[in-house]
N, C-alpha and C positions, 0 to 999 in steps of 0.2 A: 336589820343591819346585817352586813355580810362579814364573815370571818375571812381574813386574809393572812398571808404569811409575810412578815417583814423582809424586805430585800436585803438587809444588812445583818440582823440578829437571828433571822429564820424562825422567830417566834410568832405565834398567831396574835392577831389584834383585830379590834373592831373598826371598820372603816367609818370615818366621819361622814354623816349624811350630807354635809355641805361640800365635801371634797370627793367627788365620784372617782377621780383619777389617782387617789391616794395609794401609794405602794410601800410607804415606810411608816413604822409605828411612831409614837410620840416620845420615845426615850430620847434624852438629850444627846447621847452618843450616836444614835442612829440619825437624828436630825442633823448633827454636825457633819456626819459622813455624807448625807444627802447634799448639804450645802456646799461642801468641798467639791464633790463630784459635779454639781451644777455649775460652779465657778470655773472648774477645769474645762468642762464642755464649752462654756460660753467664751472663754479665752481662746480655745482652739478654733472656734468658728469666727472670732473677730481678732485675728492676730495683730493688726496694726492700730487697734484702738488706743493703746497707751504710747505708741511711737509717733506722736504727732510731728516731731521735727523731721524725722526721716521720711515718713510717708507723704506728708503734705508739701514738701519741697521748700526750697530756699525762698521763693517769692512769697509764700504764705508766712514764713518766719519773719521776713522783712516787713510785711504788712502788720504783723502782730506787734513787732518792736515799735514801729511807727505809731500804732494805736495807743500803746502804753506810754510813749513819750508825750503824745498829745494830751492824754488824760493827766499825766503828772504836771504838765504845764498849766493846765486848767484848774487843778486842785492842789495848789501848793500848801494850803492850810491843812488838808488831810494828811499829806506827807509829813508835815511838821508835827502834827498831833500824834501820828503813828510812831514817828522816831522818838518823840518825847516819852511816849508810854512804853517804848521798848528800848530805852536809851543804852542800857548795858549791852544788849545783843547787837545793836547798831554799831556801838564803839568797837566791839570785838570783830564784827564783820569788816569794818573800815581798816582796822589794824591788819588783819589778815590780807585784805585786798591790796593795801599799800605795800606790805611785805612782798607779796607776789609780784606786784608792779615793779618794785625796785630790783628784785631778782631778775626779772625779764630784761630790764634796762641794762643791768650789768652784763648779762649774757649776750645781748645783741651786739654784733660787730659794728664798729664805728660810733658807738654812743659815747658821749662825753665821760660817763662814769667808767666805761670799759677801759679808756686810756687816759691816764692822769696827765700826760704831756699835752693833751688837746685842750685843757682847761686854761683859762686866761689867768696868768699870775700864780699858777699853781694851786689856786683855791678851788676846792671841789664844792659843788652845790650840795645843799642838804637834801 
């Protein structure tokens, strides 16, 4: 076996006979540094991998949304089962969603909630 110097800690180590290209010793801190550097290099060479919305365009996003809608229509029992098993998270999500929806309605010009005189009989909808 060949003695090498670790790229990170600069200490000698024995190369694994099954890894002829090994340049880093087996210490956890050196392996962690190697992994972080590897991820950094990979992300630099694949800059759009995680930016699917921006890089693939509006047509792709429209297709994905349509595909999801069709799946939900075909699998309503799975949606119900998921919501039932995650009931509290679903309720919190819907509360937040409806709060934002009502805020948007209030802020949009010409909406019935924005101007009380436009409602019939002075009664505002809930």
